[in-house]
C-alpha positions, 0 to 999 in steps of 0.5 A: 332138428327143427327151428322156428324162423320168421316167415316171408314172401320167399316161404310162400310155396312151402307154406302153401304146401303145408296148408294143403297137406293139413287142409282136411281137418288136419290131414292131406287135402290134396285129393280135394282140390284140382288147383292145389293152391286154393287153400293157401290163397285163403288161409296163408297167402294174404298174411305173408303178402300184407306182412304185418302181425307175426309170421313164423315157420317151422323149418327142418332139413326137408323144408317148411314143416309148419307155420303160424300166420297172424294179423294183430287187427282183423278189421284192417287186414280184411280191409286190406285184403278186400282192396289188394288180395281178393280182386285178382283172385276173383278174376282168376277164379270165377264164382261157382255154386259147386258143392265141393271143397274147391267151390267152398274156397272159391266162394270165400274168395268172392265172399269172405267170412263176415266177422262179428264186430262185437267179437273183434272188440275183445279179440281183434287179432286172429291166426292160422297154425298148421304143422305137418305130421312129422312135427307133431308131439314135439311141442312146436305148436305150443312154442309157436303159439307162446311166441305168438301171444308174447308178441301180441301182448308186447304190441298191446293186442287185447285178445286173439281168436281162431277158427277150427274145423268141428271135426278136428277134435284134437285141435279143439281139445288142445286149444281148450287146454291152453285157455281158449274158449268157444265164442261162436259155432257154425255148421262146420266150424268153431271160433275160439278166443283167448284173452291176452290181458 
């Protein structure tokens, strides 16, 4: 039986694990990372550490099986991460030019993605969501997002965006089905947005 709970710092290890096990276009990214914490450092940890927005975990008897992590204000979140989250990680992971998944994550630690200010005007919030295979088809993804969107609306947030790997066509189709549309495309990813007003 799955349940949805508020997530916090005590859930960091379980959430990092889910982030890793879904980090290859929804599949297990363990073989891609010599340091298994790398994906979590970028896509999960700062949301739990900053503690604003909506942070929810899917839990069952085996532990954490999924999550949605968000921030209401991407500009403020990025400023906080630049001041507090990235500096110790930059010391731990020296800059690299390696053309590997780990090298790409390390470059994101040193040079976080720049966000389009115009996009943030209409879609200031963003989120990450991941679910382990054992949860899929249960409706939990939709439940997590409905709870997130309701909370964002309740806090007066006008819109939300998220990024998805172009290879993850199932996810793209799901987001389109619930009302997201493409805002930007890059070589490997798609940024999608949803108006909440």
